[in-house]
C-alpha positions, 0 to 999 in steps of 0.5 A, a space after each residue: 501666384 502671379 510671379 509663378 505664372 510670369 516665371 512659367 511664361 519666361 520659360 514657355 511653360 504652362 503652370 500644369 507642367 511646372 506643377 508636375 515637376 514640383 510634385 515629383 520633387 516633393 515625392 522624391 523628398 518624402 518617399 524613401 530611396 533605399 536600394 539596400 532594402 528594396 524599399 525604393 521609389 525609383 520613378 513616378 508616373 504622372 497622369 494629366 487630364 486633358 480636355 478634348 471638348 473643343 474637338 467634339 461636335 455639338 459640345 461646348 467648352 462649358 458642357 459637363 458629363 460628356 466624353 470630353 476628357 482624356 489623359 496623358 501619361 509621363 514617367 519621371 525619375 526621382 528629382 535631384 536637388 542639384 536640378 533645382 539650383 537657380 530654377 527661379 531665375 528666368 535665364 535658368 537652364 535647369 533640367 526642371 524647365 527642360 522637362 516642363 517645356 517638353 511636358 507643355 509640348 506633349 500636352 498641347 499635342 495630346 489636346 490637338 487630336 482625337 486620334 490615339 486617345 486612351 479613352 477611345 479604347 472603351 469603345 472596344 469593351 463588350 462588357 464594361 462592369 467585369 472590366 471595371 471590377 478587374 481594374 479595381 483589383 489591380 495595382 494603380 498604374 499611376 503615381 499621381 494625377 493632376 487635373 487643372 480646371 483652369 480659370 473660372 469667371 463667376 461674373 461672366 454670365 451673372 445677372 444683377 443681384 446674383 450671388 458673388 463667389 469669393 473663392 473656389 475649391 476643386 476636389 475629387 472623390 476617391 477613384 478606385 482605378 485612378 492614380 494613388 494621389 490626385 492634385 486638383 487645381 482651380 483658379 478664380 479669375 482675379 482671385 486665388 489659385 487653390 490646389 487640393 490633394 485627394 486620395 483613397 485611404 489605404 492606397 499610399 504604401 506608407 506607414 503614416 498616411 496622414 503625415 505623408 499627405 500633410 508633408 506633400 501639401 507642405 512641400 508643394 506650397 513651399 516649393 511654389 513659394 520659392 518663386 516669390 522669395 528668389 525670382 530673378 528677372 521676371 517681366 510682364 509676359 503673360 501665361 495661362 495657368 493651365 
């Protein structure tokens, strides 16, 4: 993972933004592209969770169960194999890095203001329950979600003799109104980064659901692993894993 973060830093890209591109690549390889039968996934909509707690009064960065998160939406066309040629090179001008850099900028802009945020529309609802029931009956408006909790330091506020934390796993329950797939990311300071994939059974429109999910996990792991195998020119420039 250190090599991945260094490569992201060389391209002025956050890890979350690269992960979006990796997921699109995996979806493009896994889902069909058959225009003759109409069974074609031509593009994908990403929903990225953005933290706004730092902009809210009387709310700290570690407060939970508060109206802090919002979402940024991004439409991506199918990934092309040629776009990933030499992408592990720090000098690469691959479309992958161009797209990831734009996403990084868009997410930073989204996280810098309370204006024009989707979550603000909830204040206009007069009856929340009927609206929620109606949303649950609609098609999903997102292909996949990425939620990156960032880096947790379990020793930051621990007392002497307290329990230690060796690893972390972040997962979400099925969201009836959310995206079809949810990629959940968390990192232990000085330890591993874990990515889990959660979904509501029956939501992915594929024949072999378990096989599809397993294949997605394998491909995301494989693509990120390409960095360790082929990375060229990485320096010690640091970058956040968000």
